[in-house]
VOPA-917233 format. One record per residue (C-alpha): residue number from 1; residue in one letter; x, y, z. Coordinates in steps of 0.02 Angstrom, whole numbers. Example, Ala and Ser with C-alpha at 12.3 -4.5 7.8 and 13.67 -1.06 7.14 Angstrom:
+-----+----+--------+--------+--------+
|   i | aa |      X |      Y |      Z |
+-----+----+--------+--------+--------+
|   1 |  A |    615 |   -225 |    390 |
|   2 |  S |    684 |    -53 |    357 |
+-----+----+--------+--------+--------+
//
This chain:
+-----+----+--------+--------+--------+
|   i | aa |      X |      Y |      Z |
+-----+----+--------+--------+--------+
|   1 |  M |    856 |   -675 |   -396 |
|   2 |  R |    930 |   -567 |   -258 |
|   3 |  G |    847 |   -478 |   -114 |
|   4 |  T |    663 |   -455 |    -92 |
|   5 |  E |    534 |   -390 |   -219 |
|   6 |  I |    396 |   -276 |   -182 |
|   7 |  P |    227 |   -352 |   -218 |
|   8 |  A |    163 |   -308 |   -391 |
|   9 |  H |     -5 |   -230 |   -346 |
|  10 |  P |     62 |    -68 |   -265 |
|  11 |  L |    173 |    -47 |   -418 |
|  12 |  I |     23 |    -69 |   -531 |
|  13 |  F |    -67 |     72 |   -439 |
|  14 |  A |     81 |    185 |   -463 |
|  15 |  V |    101 |    150 |   -648 |
|  16 |  L |    -86 |    158 |   -684 |
|  17 |  L |   -102 |    327 |   -586 |
|  18 |  A |     57 |    399 |   -663 |
|  19 |  A |    -18 |    366 |   -837 |
|  20 |  L |   -165 |    480 |   -793 |
|  21 |  G |    -60 |    635 |   -778 |
|  22 |  C |    -16 |    745 |   -630 |
|  23 |  A |   -129 |    882 |   -556 |
|  24 |  S |   -103 |   1026 |   -445 |
|  25 |  G |   -221 |   1012 |   -300 |
|  26 |  S |   -207 |    894 |   -165 |
|  27 |  N |   -303 |    735 |   -131 |
|  28 |  A |   -128 |    676 |    -85 |
|  29 |  D |   -164 |    760 |     87 |
|  30 |  R |   -296 |    622 |    114 |
|  31 |  L |   -153 |    501 |    136 |
|  32 |  W |    -80 |    495 |    309 |
|  33 |  I |    107 |    505 |    332 |
|  34 |  P |    167 |    496 |    513 |
|  35 |  D |    292 |    609 |    593 |
|  36 |  G |    468 |    545 |    575 |
|  37 |  A |    437 |    469 |    404 |
|  38 |  I |    580 |    476 |    276 |
|  39 |  D |    597 |    456 |     85 |
|  40 |  I |    425 |    538 |     71 |
|  41 |  S |    345 |    553 |   -100 |
|  42 |  R |    170 |    616 |   -140 |
|  43 |  E |     84 |    646 |   -306 |
|  44 |  A |    -95 |    697 |   -348 |
|  45 |  F |   -170 |    663 |   -519 |
|  46 |  K |   -296 |    750 |   -632 |
|  47 |  D |   -429 |    616 |   -598 |
|  48 |  G |   -429 |    659 |   -410 |
|  49 |  S |   -325 |    507 |   -361 |
|  50 |  A |   -164 |    517 |   -266 |
|  51 |  V |    -17 |    407 |   -212 |
|  52 |  A |    115 |    424 |    -74 |
|  53 |  G |    261 |    325 |    -14 |
|  54 |  F |    370 |    337 |    136 |
|  55 |  T |    480 |    237 |    255 |
|  56 |  V |    468 |    234 |    446 |
|  57 |  T |    568 |    149 |    577 |
|  58 |  I |    454 |     45 |    683 |
|  59 |  G |    572 |    -85 |    767 |
|  60 |  D |    471 |   -241 |    801 |
|  61 |  A |    306 |   -140 |    825 |
|  62 |  R |    223 |   -186 |    660 |
|  63 |  D |     53 |   -224 |    743 |
|  64 |  Q |     57 |    -55 |    832 |
|  65 |  F |     99 |     36 |    669 |
|  66 |  A |    -51 |    -49 |    577 |
|  67 |  A |   -158 |      0 |    727 |
|  68 |  R |   -102 |    182 |    705 |
|  69 |  L |   -169 |    175 |    523 |
|  70 |  R |   -332 |    111 |    590 |
|  71 |  Q |   -340 |    246 |    720 |
|  72 |  H |   -313 |    379 |    592 |
|  73 |  F |   -443 |    323 |    466 |
|  74 |  E |   -584 |    241 |    554 |
|  75 |  P |   -636 |    384 |    670 |
|  76 |  N |   -645 |    492 |    516 |
|  77 |  G |   -782 |    391 |    433 |
|  78 |  W |   -670 |    268 |    335 |
|  79 |  N |   -729 |     91 |    352 |
|  80 |  P |   -605 |    -58 |    339 |
|  81 |  R |   -631 |   -169 |    186 |
|  82 |  A |   -631 |   -360 |    209 |
|  83 |  T |   -566 |   -383 |     31 |
|  84 |  E |   -463 |   -280 |    -94 |
|  85 |  W |   -560 |   -175 |   -218 |
|  86 |  L |   -450 |   -224 |   -361 |
|  87 |  N |   -446 |   -408 |   -310 |
|  88 |  P |   -611 |   -447 |   -222 |
|  89 |  N |   -557 |   -627 |   -193 |
|  90 |  M |   -405 |   -568 |    -92 |
|  91 |  P |   -432 |   -534 |     93 |
|  92 |  T |   -354 |   -378 |    168 |
|  93 |  S |   -248 |   -389 |    319 |
|  94 |  F |   -398 |   -347 |    425 |
|  95 |  E |   -447 |   -526 |    389 |
|  96 |  R |   -280 |   -615 |    374 |
|  97 |  G |   -156 |   -512 |    475 |
|  98 |  W |     28 |   -493 |    422 |
|  99 |  V |     93 |   -623 |    302 |
| 100 |  N |    274 |   -684 |    278 |
| 101 |  G |    331 |   -608 |    113 |
| 102 |  A |    490 |   -700 |     88 |
| 103 |  G |    404 |   -807 |    -40 |
| 104 |  G |    538 |   -947 |    -32 |
| 105 |  V |    669 |   -838 |   -111 |
| 106 |  R |    844 |   -868 |    -41 |
| 107 |  P |    951 |   -711 |    -71 |
| 108 |  T |   1129 |   -740 |   -136 |
| 109 |  D |   1290 |   -636 |   -144 |
| 110 |  G |   1385 |   -598 |   -301 |
| 111 |  Q |   1463 |   -769 |   -302 |
| 112 |  G |   1300 |   -862 |   -282 |
| 113 |  K |   1322 |   -903 |    -97 |
| 114 |  P |   1169 |   -897 |     14 |
| 115 |  L |   1149 |   -742 |    118 |
| 116 |  P |   1066 |   -744 |    291 |
| 117 |  L |    875 |   -746 |    270 |
| 118 |  V |    795 |   -575 |    308 |
| 119 |  Q |    616 |   -588 |    376 |
| 120 |  V |    494 |   -487 |    266 |
| 121 |  Y |    317 |   -463 |    317 |
| 122 |  L |    174 |   -386 |    209 |
| 123 |  W |     12 |   -301 |    264 |
| 124 |  T |   -125 |   -227 |    155 |
| 125 |  G |   -263 |   -118 |    223 |
| 126 |  E |   -406 |    -36 |    126 |
| 127 |  W |   -536 |     84 |    195 |
| 128 |  E |   -692 |    143 |    104 |
| 129 |  S |   -790 |    305 |    129 |
| 130 |  A |   -977 |    319 |    130 |
| 131 |  E |   -960 |    391 |    -42 |
| 132 |  G |   -862 |    237 |   -107 |
| 133 |  D |   -689 |    318 |   -113 |
| 134 |  V |   -550 |    198 |    -60 |
| 135 |  V |   -385 |    224 |     29 |
| 136 |  T |   -264 |     82 |     21 |
| 137 |  Y |    -98 |     54 |    114 |
| 138 |  N |     30 |    -79 |     73 |
| 139 |  L |    161 |   -109 |    206 |
| 140 |  M |    323 |   -210 |    187 |
| 141 |  T |    432 |   -229 |    341 |
| 142 |  Q |    612 |   -279 |    332 |
| 143 |  N |    720 |   -270 |    490 |
| 144 |  A |    665 |   -121 |    591 |
| 145 |  S |    587 |    -19 |    454 |
| 146 |  V |    426 |    -19 |    351 |
| 147 |  R |    407 |     39 |    171 |
| 148 |  V |    232 |    109 |    137 |
| 149 |  S |    145 |    131 |    -28 |
| 150 |  A |    -25 |    217 |    -12 |
| 151 |  A |   -161 |    270 |   -135 |
| 152 |  Y |   -319 |    373 |   -133 |
| 153 |  L |   -445 |    323 |   -262 |
| 154 |  P |   -605 |    420 |   -290 |
| 155 |  I |   -762 |    316 |   -331 |
| 156 |  R |   -763 |    378 |   -510 |
| 157 |  V |   -589 |    307 |   -539 |
| 158 |  I |   -639 |    141 |   -461 |
| 159 |  R |   -798 |    134 |   -566 |
| 160 |  S |   -691 |    166 |   -721 |
| 161 |  A |   -563 |     35 |   -679 |
| 162 |  R |   -703 |    -96 |   -650 |
| 163 |  Q |   -788 |    -49 |   -811 |
| 164 |  A |   -623 |    -66 |   -906 |
| 165 |  R |   -598 |   -234 |   -827 |
| 166 |  T |   -772 |   -290 |   -873 |
| 167 |  N |   -747 |   -235 |  -1058 |
| 168 |  R |   -588 |   -336 |  -1078 |
+-----+----+--------+--------+--------+
//
């Protein structure tokens, strides 16, 4: 395998939400995108959920970027979650911090020769509103940039997903 793979759970969100159909309207505006972001995508869905993705250059200031996320959500009534809503046994980065995401994969060139290792770090933050809505941000840094996948999930979508999991 070459390069670095994005963790599966942000992709699962995107696929799950895309299957629900797009909507006009904009809970996508609930997702914070900082000035200077590039490769921006936003999508709102009929069920009220939304996703966004973007890339920002942060240099080696990954802790400061995570702090900016907290400063955006927490004063507005969003409380940090200790565990992921989809995986309640998995701590968020509020509990565990940034994790090395290289996963023991050694990238190779076209001839199979090892390439220099690139440090990849992952961070997952989730906030919950008083109503039970959840905002989740998944960050992946590589070099001086961070790729961000974000999702807004209304409580009714979360209840539906939990019910579907219970009924399996």
